FIROFI-544930 format. One record per residue (C-alpha): x, y, z. Coordinates in steps of 0.1 Angstrom, whole numbers, always signed. Layout:
// FIROFI-544930
+-------+-------+-------+
:     u :     v :     w :
+-------+-------+-------+
:     X :     Y :     Z :
...
+-------+-------+-------+
This chain:
// FIROFI-544930
+-------+-------+-------+
:     u :     v :     w :
+-------+-------+-------+
: +2894 : +1906 : +1874 :
: +2920 : +1881 : +1862 :
: +2948 : +1869 : +1881 :
: +2970 : +1885 : +1857 :
: +2953 : +1917 : +1861 :
: +2958 : +1920 : +1901 :
: +2994 : +1908 : +1897 :
: +3001 : +1940 : +1871 :
: +2982 : +1960 : +1897 :
: +3002 : +1948 : +1924 :
: +3033 : +1959 : +1905 :
: +3022 : +1991 : +1897 :
: +3014 : +1998 : +1937 :
: +3048 : +1986 : +1945 :
: +3062 : +2010 : +1926 :
: +3046 : +2037 : +1938 :
: +3052 : +2028 : +1973 :
: +3090 : +2028 : +1966 :
: +3091 : +2058 : +1949 :
: +3072 : +2077 : +1978 :
: +3098 : +2066 : +2002 :
: +3126 : +2080 : +1977 :
: +3142 : +2115 : +1980 :
: +3132 : +2133 : +1946 :
: +3167 : +2139 : +1935 :
: +3169 : +2100 : +1932 :
: +3138 : +2093 : +1912 :
: +3152 : +2096 : +1878 :
: +3184 : +2080 : +1859 :
: +3198 : +2086 : +1831 :
: +3207 : +2063 : +1802 :
: +3224 : +2074 : +1769 :
: +3217 : +2112 : +1780 :
: +3178 : +2107 : +1785 :
: +3159 : +2104 : +1817 :
: +3141 : +2075 : +1833 :
: +3120 : +2068 : +1863 :
: +3141 : +2045 : +1882 :
: +3111 : +2025 : +1898 :
: +3101 : +2016 : +1861 :
: +3134 : +2017 : +1840 :
: +3171 : +2007 : +1845 :
: +3203 : +2002 : +1822 :
: +3200 : +1965 : +1823 :
: +3166 : +1965 : +1810 :
: +3178 : +1986 : +1780 :
: +3206 : +1965 : +1774 :
: +3185 : +1935 : +1774 :
: +3159 : +1955 : +1753 :
: +3189 : +1955 : +1725 :
: +3189 : +1916 : +1721 :
: +3152 : +1911 : +1724 :
: +3138 : +1894 : +1691 :
: +3107 : +1909 : +1675 :
: +3081 : +1888 : +1655 :
: +3070 : +1900 : +1623 :
: +3033 : +1901 : +1632 :
: +3039 : +1918 : +1667 :
: +3022 : +1949 : +1677 :
: +3040 : +1983 : +1683 :
: +3024 : +2009 : +1694 :
: +3047 : +2044 : +1700 :
: +3044 : +2076 : +1713 :
: +3058 : +2104 : +1734 :
: +3047 : +2101 : +1773 :
: +3010 : +2115 : +1776 :
: +3002 : +2113 : +1734 :
: +2973 : +2087 : +1744 :
: +2993 : +2056 : +1745 :
: +2976 : +2038 : +1776 :
: +2942 : +2047 : +1760 :
: +2952 : +2035 : +1726 :
: +2971 : +1999 : +1741 :
: +2937 : +1988 : +1753 :
: +2920 : +1997 : +1717 :
: +2951 : +1974 : +1702 :
: +2943 : +1947 : +1729 :
: +2906 : +1947 : +1718 :
: +2913 : +1943 : +1683 :
: +2935 : +1915 : +1688 :
: +2909 : +1899 : +1711 :
: +2879 : +1906 : +1689 :
: +2901 : +1894 : +1659 :
: +2909 : +1861 : +1677 :
: +2874 : +1853 : +1687 :
: +2868 : +1840 : +1654 :
: +2898 : +1812 : +1659 :
: +2891 : +1791 : +1684 :
: +2929 : +1778 : +1689 :
: +2940 : +1814 : +1691 :
: +2916 : +1820 : +1723 :
: +2930 : +1792 : +1741 :
: +2966 : +1803 : +1733 :
: +2953 : +1841 : +1744 :
: +2940 : +1825 : +1779 :
: +2970 : +1807 : +1785 :
: +2992 : +1840 : +1781 :
: +2972 : +1856 : +1808 :
: +2993 : +1839 : +1834 :
: +3023 : +1857 : +1820 :
: +3023 : +1889 : +1837 :
: +3044 : +1915 : +1821 :
: +3046 : +1955 : +1815 :
: +3034 : +1961 : +1779 :
: +3059 : +1991 : +1777 :
: +3093 : +1973 : +1763 :
: +3116 : +1997 : +1783 :
: +3098 : +1993 : +1819 :
: +3105 : +1961 : +1844 :
: +3133 : +1937 : +1849 :
: +3157 : +1927 : +1824 :
: +3146 : +1892 : +1822 :
: +3110 : +1899 : +1812 :
: +3123 : +1895 : +1777 :
: +3127 : +1858 : +1780 :
: +3097 : +1854 : +1797 :
: +3075 : +1871 : +1771 :
: +3089 : +1848 : +1744 :
: +3065 : +1824 : +1758 :
: +3034 : +1846 : +1746 :
: +3015 : +1836 : +1715 :
: +3011 : +1860 : +1685 :
: +3000 : +1887 : +1681 :
: +3019 : +1902 : +1711 :
: +3011 : +1940 : +1717 :
: +3036 : +1961 : +1730 :
: +3041 : +2001 : +1737 :
: +3071 : +2022 : +1743 :
: +3081 : +2058 : +1745 :
: +3116 : +2056 : +1734 :
: +3136 : +2074 : +1707 :
: +3136 : +2048 : +1672 :
: +3172 : +2043 : +1679 :
: +3167 : +2029 : +1714 :
: +3144 : +1999 : +1698 :
: +3160 : +1968 : +1691 :
: +3172 : +1963 : +1653 :
: +3149 : +1931 : +1651 :
: +3118 : +1953 : +1650 :
: +3132 : +1975 : +1619 :
: +3149 : +1942 : +1603 :
: +3113 : +1921 : +1606 :
: +3092 : +1948 : +1596 :
: +3073 : +1946 : +1625 :
: +3043 : +1976 : +1621 :
: +3045 : +2002 : +1642 :
: +3017 : +2024 : +1651 :
: +3027 : +2059 : +1663 :
: +3007 : +2084 : +1681 :
: +3014 : +2121 : +1682 :
: +2996 : +2151 : +1700 :
: +3003 : +2186 : +1698 :
: +3029 : +2199 : +1721 :
: +3011 : +2221 : +1742 :
: +2985 : +2199 : +1753 :
: +3008 : +2171 : +1761 :
: +3030 : +2197 : +1781 :
: +3001 : +2207 : +1805 :
: +2986 : +2169 : +1809 :
: +3025 : +2160 : +1817 :
: +3027 : +2189 : +1842 :
: +2997 : +2176 : +1863 :
: +3008 : +2138 : +1858 :
: +3044 : +2147 : +1871 :
: +3031 : +2163 : +1901 :
: +3004 : +2134 : +1905 :
: +3025 : +2102 : +1905 :
: +3054 : +2096 : +1931 :
: +3079 : +2080 : +1906 :
: +3084 : +2112 : +1890 :
: +3095 : +2147 : +1902 :
: +3070 : +2173 : +1910 :
: +3074 : +2210 : +1899 :
: +3065 : +2237 : +1926 :
: +3051 : +2255 : +1897 :
: +3040 : +2255 : +1863 :
: +3066 : +2279 : +1849 :
: +3092 : +2257 : +1865 :
: +3079 : +2224 : +1845 :
: +3073 : +2246 : +1810 :
: +3111 : +2256 : +1810 :
: +3121 : +2224 : +1818 :
: +3098 : +2205 : +1794 :
: +3105 : +2229 : +1764 :
: +3145 : +2220 : +1771 :
: +3139 : +2184 : +1771 :
: +3147 : +2180 : +1808 :
: +3119 : +2157 : +1817 :
: +3114 : +2119 : +1815 :
: +3122 : +2107 : +1783 :
: +3137 : +2135 : +1765 :
: +3128 : +2160 : +1745 :
: +3091 : +2159 : +1729 :
: +3109 : +2182 : +1696 :
: +3138 : +2158 : +1694 :
: +3116 : +2127 : +1697 :
: +3092 : +2142 : +1663 :
: +3123 : +2149 : +1645 :
: +3139 : +2112 : +1651 :
: +3105 : +2096 : +1644 :
: +3101 : +2120 : +1614 :
: +3129 : +2103 : +1597 :
: +3109 : +2071 : +1592 :
: +3078 : +2090 : +1579 :
: +3079 : +2072 : +1547 :
: +3084 : +2038 : +1564 :
: +3056 : +2015 : +1546 :
: +3054 : +1995 : +1580 :
: +3048 : +2025 : +1600 :
: +3013 : +2044 : +1606 :
: +3011 : +2075 : +1621 :
: +2980 : +2087 : +1639 :
: +2971 : +2119 : +1658 :
: +2955 : +2121 : +1694 :
: +2934 : +2146 : +1681 :
: +2917 : +2128 : +1651 :
: +2912 : +2100 : +1672 :
: +2896 : +2120 : +1697 :
: +2873 : +2138 : +1668 :
: +2861 : +2105 : +1654 :
: +2873 : +2072 : +1671 :
: +2854 : +2049 : +1649 :
: +2873 : +2060 : +1619 :
: +2904 : +2059 : +1636 :
: +2897 : +2026 : +1650 :
: +2889 : +2015 : +1613 :
: +2920 : +2030 : +1604 :
: +2943 : +2011 : +1628 :
: +2927 : +1977 : +1624 :
: +2934 : +1977 : +1585 :
: +2968 : +1989 : +1590 :
: +2972 : +1958 : +1611 :
: +2951 : +1936 : +1592 :
: +2926 : +1929 : +1618 :
: +2896 : +1908 : +1608 :
: +2869 : +1928 : +1624 :
: +2833 : +1941 : +1609 :
: +2824 : +1978 : +1609 :
: +2800 : +1970 : +1638 :
: +2829 : +1951 : +1658 :
: +2851 : +1983 : +1648 :
: +2822 : +2006 : +1666 :
: +2820 : +1983 : +1694 :
: +2857 : +1985 : +1701 :
: +2858 : +2025 : +1697 :
: +2829 : +2025 : +1720 :
: +2840 : +1999 : +1745 :
: +2872 : +2019 : +1748 :
: +2864 : +2056 : +1749 :
: +2885 : +2079 : +1769 :
: +2854 : +2083 : +1795 :
: +2846 : +2047 : +1796 :
: +2887 : +2040 : +1804 :
: +2886 : +2065 : +1829 :
: +2857 : +2052 : +1847 :
: +2874 : +2018 : +1850 :
: +2909 : +2029 : +1857 :
: +2908 : +2017 : +1891 :
: +2901 : +1983 : +1879 :
: +2926 : +1983 : +1850 :
: +2953 : +2002 : +1868 :
: +2949 : +2002 : +1904 :
: +2956 : +2035 : +1922 :
: +2976 : +2042 : +1894 :
: +2947 : +2050 : +1874 :
: +2935 : +2077 : +1891 :
: +2963 : +2101 : +1874 :
: +2966 : +2080 : +1844 :
: +2931 : +2093 : +1829 :
: +2928 : +2130 : +1838 :
: +2910 : +2151 : +1813 :
: +2918 : +2135 : +1781 :
: +2906 : +2169 : +1761 :
: +2917 : +2190 : +1737 :
: +2931 : +2226 : +1738 :
: +2937 : +2226 : +1775 :
: +2964 : +2241 : +1773 :
: +2945 : +2275 : +1769 :
: +2943 : +2270 : +1809 :
: +2979 : +2276 : +1814 :
: +3001 : +2291 : +1789 :
: +3009 : +2330 : +1788 :
: +3011 : +2347 : +1764 :
: +3050 : +2348 : +1766 :
: +3049 : +2310 : +1770 :
: +3026 : +2306 : +1736 :
: +3053 : +2327 : +1720 :
: +3079 : +2306 : +1732 :
: +3064 : +2272 : +1721 :
: +3055 : +2287 : +1688 :
: +3089 : +2298 : +1680 :
: +3104 : +2264 : +1694 :
: +3080 : +2245 : +1669 :
: +3089 : +2265 : +1641 :
: +3126 : +2260 : +1644 :
: +3123 : +2225 : +1647 :
: +3097 : +2209 : +1636 :
: +3077 : +2233 : +1610 :
: +3086 : +2219 : +1574 :
: +3084 : +2183 : +1585 :
: +3062 : +2156 : +1575 :
: +3050 : +2150 : +1611 :
: +3052 : +2187 : +1622 :
: +3026 : +2193 : +1593 :
: +3005 : +2160 : +1608 :
: +3003 : +2177 : +1643 :
: +2983 : +2209 : +1626 :
: +2998 : +2235 : +1650 :
: +2980 : +2261 : +1635 :
: +2948 : +2246 : +1643 :
: +2954 : +2231 : +1677 :
: +2980 : +2255 : +1693 :
: +2970 : +2288 : +1684 :
: +2947 : +2309 : +1706 :
+-------+-------+-------+
């Protein structure tokens, strides 16, 4: 384990230890009408993010919580490393970067992090759960390529419920029914899933954004990795692409989670399955979610890409 990875795990452990001592009502803060965990996010960091200067060759992953972003971040980092191995100078710079320990997620950490990550060499990999209007204008001005992962709302809700009840930095819920109502009404960290999709749908035709679904990546990870590599212009062969997919399968990530995320890894990678929602949703909840989807996302391009009729119907 590298020194940088150890420092990263220490930060995660410290954040969870801090959260365990906090009252449930103090775990979340509100910024511009959206809730965020106070042990990871702050108004000061969001304000500092506004002036963050993105580079045109940065790699940005976007996804609502529990869409598989932690999984795909590892795929992206592996692609960057695999591509860089053909360039001795790039590999040298990447080794130097290991001494700079920062959260991959733009909204996590202290406001001074953006000054420190200026020292990182290209290509930098970032991720975020936020709405597009919360991102710094430099990302769109500099045409940063963005990979957005989406997932069907029923599986997200179930995964988010288990996650919230397993991690001290988020408020827990006494029952699934309680969480379902909070999720449906956007009263959870990072706000409404539906609003998130609606806002990103406005960017569906942007040439610098690629949309991929969690489900298609699960069903054919090698093909998904190839598409991602081609979009970002990573120099990898078919064999290397397959190796990246194999090294970063969900099961492998789960088995190595303690090494990559410490105690936090125990709750970060749970099942990673498709259609787990069938184990919790009642018929009434199915109808309520179906209605919500129909009213807000049916007819949108991203709504169609989710394939709601395939993955969210009993």
